[in-house]
MDAnalysis code that builds the backbone (N, CA, C; Angstrom):
import MDAnalysis as mda
import numpy as np

u = mda.Universe.empty(609, n_residues=203, atom_resindex=np.repeat(np.arange(203), 3), trajectory=True)
u.add_TopologyAttr("name", ["N", "CA", "C"] * 203)
u.add_TopologyAttr("resid", np.arange(1, 204))
u.add_TopologyAttr("resname", ["MET", "TYR", "ASN", "SER", "ASN", "ILE", "PRO", "SER", "ASP", "THR", "GLU", "VAL", "PRO", "SER", "THR", "ALA", "LYS", "LEU", "ILE", "LYS", "SER", "THR", "ILE", "ILE", "ALA", "ALA", "VAL", "THR", "ALA", "GLY", "ILE", "LEU", "LEU", "ILE", "THR", "VAL", "VAL", "MET", "PRO", "ALA", "GLU", "TYR", "GLY", "ILE", "ASP", "PRO", "THR", "GLY", "ALA", "GLY", "LYS", "ALA", "LEU", "GLY", "LEU", "THR", "ARG", "MET", "GLY", "GLU", "ILE", "LYS", "THR", "SER", "LEU", "ALA", "ILE", "GLU", "ALA", "SER", "GLU", "ASP", "ALA", "ALA", "MET", "ASP", "LYS", "GLN", "ALA", "VAL", "THR", "VAL", "VAL", "LYS", "SER", "VAL", "SER", "GLU", "PRO", "THR", "PRO", "VAL", "PRO", "ASP", "PRO", "VAL", "VAL", "GLU", "ILE", "LYS", "THR", "HIS", "GLU", "MET", "SER", "ILE", "THR", "LEU", "ALA", "PRO", "ASP", "GLU", "GLY", "THR", "GLU", "ILE", "LYS", "VAL", "VAL", "MET", "LYS", "LYS", "GLY", "ALA", "LYS", "VAL", "ASP", "TYR", "VAL", "TRP", "GLU", "THR", "ASN", "GLY", "GLY", "LYS", "ALA", "ASN", "PHE", "ASP", "VAL", "HIS", "GLY", "ASP", "SER", "LYS", "ASP", "LEU", "LYS", "ILE", "ASN", "TYR", "HIS", "ASN", "TYR", "TYR", "LYS", "GLY", "SER", "ASP", "GLN", "LYS", "ARG", "GLU", "GLY", "SER", "LEU", "VAL", "ALA", "GLU", "PHE", "GLU", "GLY", "SER", "HIS", "GLY", "TRP", "PHE", "TRP", "ARG", "ASN", "ARG", "THR", "LYS", "GLU", "PRO", "LEU", "THR", "ILE", "THR", "ILE", "LYS", "THR", "ASN", "GLY", "GLU", "TYR", "SER", "SER", "ILE", "LYS", "ARG", "TYR"])
u.atoms.positions = np.array([
    [39.442, -32.321, -75.929],
    [38.617, -32.887, -74.849],
    [37.316, -32.128, -74.763],
    [36.204, -32.812, -74.489],
    [34.918, -32.151, -74.320],
    [34.138, -32.958, -73.302],
    [33.147, -32.308, -72.696],
    [32.347, -32.938, -71.653],
    [31.216, -33.716, -72.282],
    [31.276, -35.002, -72.111],
    [30.264, -35.861, -72.726],
    [28.977, -35.911, -71.923],
    [28.955, -35.268, -70.681],
    [27.757, -35.307, -69.823],
    [26.789, -34.187, -70.106],
    [27.162, -33.208, -70.960],
    [26.258, -32.100, -71.252],
    [25.050, -32.655, -71.979],
    [23.808, -32.402, -71.451],
    [22.626, -32.960, -72.106],
    [22.368, -32.282, -73.432],
    [21.715, -33.033, -74.249],
    [21.337, -32.468, -75.556],
    [20.110, -31.614, -75.408],
    [19.776, -30.860, -76.428],
    [18.616, -29.955, -76.381],
    [17.335, -30.722, -76.166],
    [17.300, -31.975, -76.628],
    [16.067, -32.762, -76.482],
    [15.858, -33.219, -75.053],
    [16.967, -33.253, -74.225],
    [16.845, -33.703, -72.842],
    [16.488, -32.561, -71.885],
    [16.744, -31.313, -72.184],
    [16.452, -30.155, -71.319],
    [14.988, -29.800, -71.452],
    [14.239, -29.657, -70.267],
    [12.819, -29.297, -70.339],
    [12.649, -27.908, -70.950],
    [11.607, -27.778, -71.727],
    [11.336, -26.478, -72.341],
    [10.717, -25.541, -71.322],
    [10.705, -24.253, -71.652],
    [10.101, -23.239, -70.770],
    [8.634, -23.532, -70.541],
    [7.945, -23.983, -71.557],
    [6.514, -24.280, -71.441],
    [6.281, -25.407, -70.447],
    [7.160, -26.413, -70.484],
    [7.009, -27.532, -69.553],
    [7.262, -27.081, -68.113],
    [8.269, -26.197, -67.933],
    [8.553, -25.697, -66.575],
    [7.368, -24.912, -66.016],
    [6.783, -24.068, -66.841],
    [5.622, -23.283, -66.396],
    [4.471, -24.203, -66.053],
    [4.253, -25.198, -66.891],
    [3.158, -26.143, -66.663],
    [3.376, -26.891, -65.356],
    [4.632, -27.342, -65.131],
    [4.935, -28.063, -63.900],
    [4.718, -27.189, -62.673],
    [5.129, -25.907, -62.781],
    [4.955, -24.966, -61.662],
    [3.485, -24.761, -61.357],
    [2.679, -24.606, -62.403],
    [1.235, -24.388, -62.211],
    [0.609, -25.614, -61.556],
    [1.014, -26.816, -62.040],
    [0.457, -28.053, -61.465],
    [0.824, -28.171, -59.982],
    [2.089, -27.812, -59.628],
    [2.524, -27.882, -58.222],
    [1.753, -26.896, -57.362],
    [1.540, -25.685, -57.895],
    [0.801, -24.669, -57.133],
    [-0.636, -25.086, -56.909],
    [-1.265, -25.626, -57.977],
    [-2.662, -26.070, -57.846],
    [-2.760, -27.213, -56.849],
    [-1.779, -28.151, -56.929],
    [-1.779, -29.281, -55.994],
    [-1.627, -28.797, -54.553],
    [-0.712, -27.831, -54.332],
    [-0.509, -27.273, -52.978],
    [-1.764, -26.582, -52.493],
    [-2.443, -25.850, -53.394],
    [-3.677, -25.174, -53.010],
    [-4.759, -26.159, -52.623],
    [-4.862, -27.256, -53.423],
    [-5.871, -28.269, -53.113],
    [-5.582, -28.911, -51.758],
    [-4.286, -29.225, -51.505],
    [-3.912, -29.814, -50.217],
    [-4.188, -28.853, -49.058],
    [-3.931, -27.551, -49.292],
    [-4.189, -26.552, -48.252],
    [-5.660, -26.517, -47.877],
    [-6.533, -26.535, -48.909],
    [-7.970, -26.411, -48.670],
    [-8.562, -27.697, -48.114],
    [-8.102, -28.843, -48.655],
    [-8.742, -30.115, -48.287],
    [-8.101, -30.803, -47.087],
    [-6.809, -30.477, -46.786],
    [-6.118, -31.185, -45.710],
    [-5.636, -30.251, -44.593],
    [-4.811, -29.256, -44.958],
    [-4.175, -28.406, -43.946],
    [-5.194, -27.581, -43.173],
    [-6.068, -26.874, -43.868],
    [-7.039, -25.999, -43.184],
    [-7.982, -26.784, -42.286],
    [-8.547, -27.904, -42.745],
    [-9.399, -28.678, -41.828],
    [-8.631, -29.255, -40.650],
    [-7.409, -29.777, -40.901],
    [-6.659, -30.451, -39.845],
    [-6.078, -29.487, -38.823],
    [-5.684, -28.266, -39.240],
    [-5.029, -27.319, -38.338],
    [-5.987, -26.307, -37.730],
    [-6.987, -25.853, -38.492],
    [-7.850, -24.749, -38.044],
    [-9.323, -25.116, -37.982],
    [-9.677, -26.336, -38.407],
    [-11.080, -26.727, -38.388],
    [-11.910, -26.053, -39.455],
    [-11.266, -25.476, -40.448],
    [-11.965, -24.798, -41.548],
    [-12.052, -25.773, -42.725],
    [-13.265, -26.069, -43.155],
    [-13.464, -27.095, -44.191],
    [-14.435, -26.585, -45.257],
    [-13.938, -25.739, -46.192],
    [-14.841, -25.176, -47.207],
    [-15.344, -26.197, -48.211],
    [-14.624, -27.307, -48.417],
    [-15.025, -28.283, -49.445],
    [-15.771, -29.477, -48.865],
    [-15.684, -29.685, -47.564],
    [-16.315, -30.853, -46.959],
    [-15.445, -32.083, -46.983],
    [-14.305, -31.986, -47.667],
    [-13.408, -33.136, -47.746],
    [-12.780, -33.439, -46.389],
    [-12.481, -32.410, -45.644],
    [-11.872, -32.612, -44.336],
    [-12.787, -33.389, -43.401],
    [-14.080, -33.091, -43.467],
    [-15.035, -33.820, -42.632],
    [-15.086, -35.283, -43.024],
    [-15.066, -35.531, -44.345],
    [-15.112, -36.908, -44.825],
    [-13.867, -37.676, -44.401],
    [-12.740, -36.966, -44.354],
    [-11.488, -37.624, -43.977],
    [-11.250, -37.631, -42.470],
    [-12.141, -36.991, -41.700],
    [-11.971, -36.915, -40.248],
    [-10.966, -35.885, -39.802],
    [-10.603, -34.954, -40.723],
    [-9.591, -33.945, -40.392],
    [-10.192, -32.707, -39.727],
    [-11.443, -32.420, -40.052],
    [-12.068, -31.203, -39.515],
    [-12.175, -31.261, -37.992],
    [-12.561, -32.402, -37.471],
    [-12.675, -32.552, -36.023],
    [-11.335, -32.345, -35.348],
    [-10.272, -32.837, -35.980],
    [-8.930, -32.639, -35.436],
    [-8.581, -31.159, -35.354],
    [-8.909, -30.404, -36.411],
    [-8.629, -28.970, -36.419],
    [-9.427, -28.218, -35.380],
    [-10.720, -28.629, -35.194],
    [-11.555, -27.969, -34.185],
    [-10.997, -28.187, -32.784],
    [-10.498, -29.412, -32.537],
    [-9.921, -29.698, -31.209],
    [-8.666, -28.864, -30.978],
    [-7.806, -28.761, -32.005],
    [-6.589, -27.966, -31.877],
    [-6.921, -26.498, -31.597],
    [-7.904, -25.975, -32.352],
    [-8.287, -24.567, -32.160],
    [-8.845, -24.331, -30.760],
    [-9.693, -25.260, -30.280],
    [-10.276, -25.131, -28.948],
    [-9.207, -25.165, -27.863],
    [-8.236, -26.083, -28.031],
    [-7.146, -26.169, -27.048],
    [-6.306, -24.904, -27.030],
    [-6.080, -24.319, -28.210],
    [-5.296, -23.085, -28.284],
    [-6.001, -21.936, -27.575],
    [-7.344, -21.859, -27.755],
    [-8.114, -20.790, -27.098],
    [-8.074, -20.968, -25.583],
    [-8.257, -22.214, -25.122],
    [-8.225, -22.473, -23.684],
    [-6.861, -22.139, -23.085],
    [-5.800, -22.483, -23.809],
    [-4.451, -22.187, -23.312],
    [-4.229, -20.688, -23.195],
    [-4.744, -19.931, -24.172],
    [-4.608, -18.472, -24.132],
    [-5.365, -17.880, -22.957],
    [-6.597, -18.393, -22.708],
    [-7.403, -17.889, -21.583],
    [-6.752, -18.234, -20.251],
    [-6.194, -19.464, -20.140],
    [-5.515, -19.856, -18.892],
    [-4.301, -18.978, -18.623],
    [-3.561, -18.648, -19.675],
    [-2.382, -17.789, -19.503],
    [-2.787, -16.412, -19.020],
    [-3.901, -15.889, -19.571],
    [-4.379, -14.563, -19.151],
    [-4.822, -14.583, -17.703],
    [-5.518, -15.662, -17.273],
    [-5.971, -15.764, -15.879],
    [-4.795, -15.897, -14.929],
    [-3.773, -16.682, -15.337],
    [-2.582, -16.819, -14.486],
    [-1.880, -15.489, -14.297],
    [-1.811, -14.689, -15.363],
    [-1.157, -13.387, -15.273],
    [-1.920, -12.466, -14.347],
    [-3.259, -12.511, -14.435],
    [-4.081, -11.675, -13.565],
    [-3.925, -12.100, -12.108],
    [-3.880, -13.430, -11.868],
    [-3.724, -13.926, -10.494],
    [-2.400, -13.493, -9.911],
    [-1.335, -13.528, -10.701],
    [-0.015, -13.093, -10.228],
    [-0.042, -11.625, -9.864],
    [-0.744, -10.829, -10.674],
    [-0.835, -9.388, -10.403],
    [-1.569, -9.126, -9.102],
    [-2.678, -9.872, -8.850],
    [-3.455, -9.682, -7.626],
    [-2.637, -10.087, -6.412],
    [-1.954, -11.233, -6.484],
    [-1.136, -11.687, -5.356],
    [-0.032, -10.700, -5.052],
    [0.579, -10.139, -6.089],
    [1.650, -9.175, -5.892],
    [1.130, -7.924, -5.206],
    [-0.071, -7.466, -5.617],
    [-0.616, -6.250, -5.025],
    [-0.991, -6.470, -3.571],
    [-1.375, -7.723, -3.204],
    [-1.738, -8.009, -1.819],
    [-0.491, -8.203, -0.961],
    [0.500, -8.912, -1.511],
    [1.685, -9.230, -0.722],
    [2.670, -8.079, -0.644],
    [2.543, -7.103, -1.559],
    [3.469, -5.984, -1.553],
    [2.684, -4.670, -1.459],
    [2.063, -4.407, -0.304],
    [1.287, -3.170, -0.168],
    [2.184, -1.946, -0.220],
    [1.570, -0.865, -0.629],
    [2.313, 0.397, -0.689],
    [2.651, 0.849, 0.722],
    [3.918, 1.053, 1.018],
    [4.284, 1.454, 2.379],
    [3.734, 2.822, 2.744],
    [3.215, 2.895, 3.956],
    [2.674, 4.157, 4.456],
    [3.656, 4.732, 5.465],
    [4.112, 5.940, 5.239],
    [5.085, 6.512, 6.171],
    [4.488, 6.736, 7.549],
    [5.283, 6.484, 8.559],
    [4.833, 6.720, 9.931],
    [4.656, 8.217, 10.163],
    [3.578, 8.580, 10.870],
    [3.369, 10.005, 11.135],
    [4.491, 10.562, 12.009],
    [4.917, 11.756, 11.694],
    [5.998, 12.397, 12.443],
    [5.419, 13.035, 13.704],
    [5.966, 12.659, 14.855],
    [5.523, 13.208, 16.135],
    [6.459, 14.340, 16.529],
    [5.882, 15.523, 16.699],
    [6.691, 16.689, 17.059],
    [6.885, 16.725, 18.570],
    [8.119, 16.836, 18.999],
    [8.442, 16.912, 20.421],
    [8.649, 18.379, 20.800],
    [7.934, 18.803, 21.814],
    [8.041, 20.192, 22.267],
    [8.631, 20.245, 23.675],
    [9.280, 21.365, 23.972],
    [9.873, 21.592, 25.287],
    [9.538, 23.009, 25.751],
    [9.084, 23.136, 26.976],
    [8.756, 24.456, 27.528],
    [9.185, 24.532, 28.999],
    [9.356, 25.775, 29.448],
    [9.570, 26.057, 30.869],
    [8.736, 27.279, 31.228],
    [7.915, 27.161, 32.285],
    [7.026, 28.257, 32.692],
    [7.099, 28.422, 34.205],
    [6.963, 29.677, 34.652],
    [6.937, 29.983, 36.089],
    [5.697, 30.799, 36.398],
    [5.048, 30.468, 37.498],
    [3.857, 31.204, 37.935],
    [3.986, 31.478, 39.438],
    [3.492, 32.630, 39.875],
    [3.521, 32.989, 41.295],
    [2.088, 33.084, 41.801],
    [1.807, 32.363, 42.882],
    [0.459, 32.304, 43.445],
    [0.441, 32.997, 44.807],
    [-0.554, 33.827, 44.989],
    [-0.776, 34.430, 46.305],
    [-1.385, 33.373, 47.227],
    [-1.407, 33.578, 48.515],
    [-2.021, 32.613, 49.426],
    [-3.459, 32.289, 49.005],
    [-3.806, 31.016, 48.969],
    [-5.117, 30.486, 48.569],
    [-5.427, 30.633, 47.069],
    [-4.490, 31.178, 46.314],
    [-4.733, 31.310, 44.864],
    [-4.399, 29.991, 44.155],
    [-5.143, 29.691, 43.092],
    [-4.896, 28.482, 42.322],
    [-4.799, 28.779, 40.828],
    [-4.149, 27.924, 40.107],
    [-4.029, 28.071, 38.651],
    [-3.689, 26.700, 38.058],
    [-3.770, 26.597, 36.727],
    [-3.415, 25.332, 36.086],
    [-2.736, 25.576, 34.746],
    [-1.926, 24.618, 34.357],
    [-1.247, 24.614, 33.061],
    [-1.571, 23.285, 32.382],
    [-1.980, 23.362, 31.104],
    [-2.353, 22.147, 30.380],
    [-1.676, 22.101, 29.026],
    [-1.434, 20.864, 28.556],
    [-0.921, 20.630, 27.209],
    [-1.976, 19.861, 26.428],
    [-2.054, 20.120, 25.120],
    [-3.007, 19.426, 24.252],
    [-2.298, 18.208, 23.649],
    [-2.888, 17.012, 23.859],
    [-2.230, 15.765, 23.467],
    [-3.196, 14.830, 22.747],
    [-2.625, 14.005, 21.876],
    [-3.375, 12.912, 21.268],
    [-3.422, 11.735, 22.242],
    [-4.374, 10.826, 22.021],
    [-4.456, 9.638, 22.869],
    [-3.169, 8.823, 22.748],
    [-2.618, 8.441, 23.898],
    [-1.391, 7.644, 23.918],
    [-0.119, 8.463, 23.904],
    [-0.225, 9.783, 23.693],
    [0.968, 10.633, 23.688],
    [1.513, 10.762, 25.118],
    [2.806, 11.062, 25.226],
    [3.448, 11.142, 26.545],
    [4.216, 12.440, 26.695],
    [4.152, 13.008, 27.888],
    [4.932, 14.195, 28.203],
    [5.666, 13.949, 29.520],
    [6.955, 14.235, 29.516],
    [7.754, 14.164, 30.746],
    [7.765, 15.550, 31.386],
    [7.744, 15.586, 32.709],
    [7.666, 16.881, 33.372],
    [8.408, 16.846, 34.710],
    [8.746, 18.040, 35.174],
    [9.246, 18.229, 36.527],
    [8.826, 19.627, 36.962],
    [8.253, 19.733, 38.158],
    [7.900, 21.048, 38.695],
    [8.329, 21.117, 40.159],
    [8.587, 22.342, 40.611],
    [8.949, 22.546, 42.008],
    [8.622, 23.979, 42.418],
    [8.462, 24.158, 43.714],
    [8.165, 25.494, 44.238],
    [9.453, 26.128, 44.754],
    [9.354, 27.397, 45.079],
    [10.528, 28.089, 45.610],
    [10.588, 28.020, 47.131],
    [9.693, 27.187, 47.718],
    [9.715, 27.098, 49.183],
    [8.780, 26.026, 49.704],
    [7.562, 26.416, 50.055],
    [6.626, 25.486, 50.680],
    [5.959, 24.540, 49.692],
    [5.113, 23.687, 50.267],
    [4.389, 22.734, 49.457],
    [3.186, 23.381, 48.774],
    [2.801, 22.804, 47.629],
    [1.607, 23.239, 46.913],
    [0.697, 22.026, 46.732],
    [-0.585, 22.233, 46.901],
    [-1.541, 21.184, 46.583],
    [-1.630, 21.067, 45.053],
    [-1.628, 19.850, 44.551],
    [-1.685, 19.700, 43.085],
    [-2.708, 18.624, 42.682],
    [-3.167, 18.751, 41.470],
    [-4.152, 17.815, 40.910],
    [-3.816, 17.637, 39.423],
    [-3.408, 16.431, 39.039],
    [-3.100, 16.137, 37.639],
    [-4.346, 15.507, 37.017],
    [-4.870, 16.139, 35.959],
    [-6.133, 15.680, 35.379],
    [-6.201, 16.018, 33.891],
    [-7.293, 15.607, 33.262],
    [-7.497, 15.909, 31.850],
    [-8.967, 16.167, 31.554],
    [-9.228, 16.735, 30.385],
    [-10.611, 16.963, 29.945],
    [-10.649, 17.032, 28.420],
    [-11.842, 16.887, 27.850],
    [-12.004, 16.936, 26.399],
    [-13.402, 17.422, 26.056],
    [-13.473, 18.551, 25.347],
    [-14.780, 19.061, 24.918],
    [-15.381, 18.152, 23.844],
    [-14.560, 17.677, 22.925],
    [-15.069, 16.832, 21.840],
    [-15.642, 15.521, 22.376],
    [-15.003, 14.957, 23.410],
    [-15.469, 13.692, 23.975],
    [-16.421, 13.897, 25.153],
    [-16.707, 15.167, 25.445],
    [-17.607, 15.514, 26.553],
    [-17.103, 14.953, 27.889],
    [-15.795, 15.069, 28.098],
    [-15.175, 14.677, 29.361],
    [-14.808, 15.953, 30.110],
    [-15.488, 16.216, 31.199],
    [-15.241, 17.444, 31.948],
    [-14.045, 17.320, 32.895],
    [-13.864, 16.133, 33.438],
    [-12.772, 15.969, 34.397],
    [-12.390, 14.492, 34.450],
    [-11.089, 14.243, 34.295],
    [-10.554, 12.880, 34.443],
    [-9.310, 12.974, 35.312],
    [-9.369, 12.372, 36.503],
    [-8.268, 12.473, 37.452],
    [-7.199, 11.425, 37.170],
    [-5.930, 11.875, 37.199],
    [-4.795, 10.955, 37.142],
    [-4.263, 10.708, 38.553],
    [-3.922, 11.765, 39.267],
    [-3.517, 11.658, 40.667],
    [-3.432, 13.066, 41.251],
    [-3.386, 13.138, 42.562],
    [-3.302, 14.430, 43.251],
    [-2.517, 14.258, 44.540],
    [-2.172, 15.400, 45.164],
    [-1.422, 15.329, 46.412],
    [-0.929, 16.699, 46.825],
    [0.095, 16.717, 47.659],
    [0.699, 17.951, 48.140],
    [2.202, 17.736, 48.196],
    [2.965, 18.644, 47.569],
    [4.407, 18.423, 47.515],
    [5.116, 19.721, 47.156],
    [6.428, 19.729, 47.383],
    [7.249, 20.878, 47.009],
    [7.874, 20.665, 45.628],
    [8.047, 19.392, 45.252],
    [8.630, 19.068, 43.955],
    [8.046, 17.751, 43.456],
    [7.814, 17.676, 42.152],
    [7.268, 16.445, 41.588],
    [7.774, 16.281, 40.153],
    [8.080, 15.049, 39.770],
    [8.468, 14.777, 38.394],
    [7.952, 13.408, 37.974],
    [7.778, 13.246, 36.667],
    [7.256, 11.977, 36.164],
    [6.862, 12.097, 34.700],
    [6.002, 11.171, 34.267],
    [5.516, 11.154, 32.884],
    [4.000, 11.065, 32.908],
    [3.376, 11.782, 31.997],
    [1.927, 11.772, 31.877],
    [1.565, 11.238, 30.497],
    [0.819, 10.118, 30.464],
    [0.380, 9.508, 29.202],
    [-1.104, 9.775, 29.038],
    [-1.474, 10.398, 27.927],
    [-2.865, 10.786, 27.701],
    [-3.747, 9.560, 27.461],
    [-4.822, 9.443, 28.217],
    [-5.756, 8.332, 28.042],
    [-6.802, 8.636, 26.976],
    [-6.830, 9.868, 26.501],
    [-7.761, 10.252, 25.433],
    [-7.245, 11.543, 24.815],
    [-7.785, 11.904, 23.681],
    [-7.376, 13.144, 23.024],
    [-8.040, 14.334, 23.705],
    [-7.212, 15.295, 24.108],
    [-7.757, 16.463, 24.784],
    [-6.675, 17.233, 25.514],
    [-7.075, 17.963, 26.558],
    [-6.152, 18.770, 27.360],
    [-5.818, 18.025, 28.654],
    [-4.521, 18.005, 28.982],
    [-4.067, 17.280, 30.174],
    [-3.025, 18.138, 30.889],
    [-3.091, 18.156, 32.210],
    [-2.113, 18.989, 32.892],
    [-2.237, 19.028, 34.400],
    [-1.807, 20.165, 34.973],
    [-1.586, 20.278, 36.407],
    [-2.328, 21.491, 36.969],
    [-2.949, 21.278, 38.113],
    [-3.576, 22.368, 38.854],
    [-2.858, 22.483, 40.197],
    [-2.527, 23.724, 40.577],
    [-1.882, 23.960, 41.886],
    [-2.690, 24.993, 42.674],
    [-2.634, 24.846, 43.996],
    [-3.189, 25.877, 44.882],
    [-2.202, 26.126, 46.015],
    [-1.980, 27.408, 46.297],
    [-1.043, 27.810, 47.342],
    [-1.778, 27.871, 48.676],
    [-1.480, 26.883, 49.555],
    [-2.131, 26.850, 50.854],
    [-1.232, 27.441, 51.939],
    [-0.107, 28.041, 51.524],
    [0.768, 28.683, 52.507],
    [0.301, 30.109, 52.751],
    [0.977, 30.789, 53.689],
    [0.616, 32.170, 54.004],
    [1.472, 33.176, 53.254],
    [2.363, 32.682, 52.404],
    [3.249, 33.551, 51.639],
    [3.083, 33.276, 50.139],
    [3.452, 34.234, 49.272],
    [3.421, 33.979, 47.826],
    [4.325, 32.789, 47.486],
    [3.898, 32.008, 46.511],
    [4.612, 30.778, 46.155],
    [4.833, 30.752, 44.643],
    [6.085, 30.591, 44.248],
    [6.407, 30.518, 42.811],
    [6.634, 29.051, 42.426],
    [5.948, 28.639, 41.360],
    [6.062, 27.266, 40.858],
    [6.654, 27.315, 39.455],
    [7.683, 26.525, 39.228],
    [8.319, 26.439, 37.903],
    [8.152, 25.023, 37.364],
    [7.660, 24.906, 36.127],
    [7.445, 23.591, 35.514],
    [8.189, 23.506, 34.181],
    [8.806, 22.367, 33.925],
    [9.473, 22.089, 32.659],
    [8.791, 20.877, 32.019],
    [8.453, 20.998, 30.750],
    [7.776, 19.908, 30.041],
    [8.548, 19.543, 28.774],
    [8.465, 18.275, 28.420],
    [9.110, 17.783, 27.194],
    [8.317, 16.565, 26.703],
    [7.727, 16.685, 25.513],
    [6.963, 15.529, 25.045],
    [6.132, 15.790, 23.812],
    [5.165, 14.893, 23.608],
    [4.348, 14.870, 22.390],
    [3.053, 15.656, 22.617],
    [3.145, 16.955, 22.512],
    [1.943, 17.785, 22.639],
    [2.003, 18.909, 21.615],
    [0.827, 19.419, 21.274],
    [0.768, 20.437, 20.226],
    [0.837, 21.850, 20.765],
    [0.405, 22.056, 22.021],
    [0.432, 23.413, 22.597],
    [0.389, 23.316, 24.110],
    [0.758, 24.400, 24.763],
    [0.720, 24.495, 26.218],
    [0.102, 25.830, 26.586],
    [-0.727, 25.833, 27.638],
    [-1.444, 27.066, 27.985],
    [-1.746, 27.113, 29.479],
    [-1.665, 28.335, 30.029],
    [-2.045, 28.542, 31.422],
    [-3.497, 29.016, 31.472],
    [-4.253, 28.484, 32.432],
    [-5.685, 28.855, 32.583],
    [-5.880, 29.596, 33.888],
])
């Protein structure tokens, strides 16, 4: 038995024919690339054939559309970045307010006066309570500020043996209490403070 389908030597292409066919195919592909593909896809027409066939204009339109699409994508990305930076601002931590607490006692001779003040920012609050060891004392709650050129700002005044409440600063500066002993005996006044102030001082 033998295979009758095996071609004879005369039917098999020679090496020379294969090389020739390969060269012809390569040259044909190159010609098509230059005359058809390059003009139609990229608008490049070195031979002028693409223009004659109307392919060059097609390639120019494709190239222009590709450039526009790239520019639009870049602008969209930039717009997203700007919107994100506006809608997501960097959080700023709230300033820490230091709360201070003090207790002070002062003794006033008859007709003697003195004052105690705390240094506060505008809007800061201090809670306080003061009382004497006996009689009433005249008092004046006020504030002042050298930076703002405020010599005297009255909150309230009166005469009492004990007083408590809250003092909210209407401006940045020194705020506090003035007492005068209008009795005929020495008078001791004790004050307790708790609030948002940086320092306390007797004048």
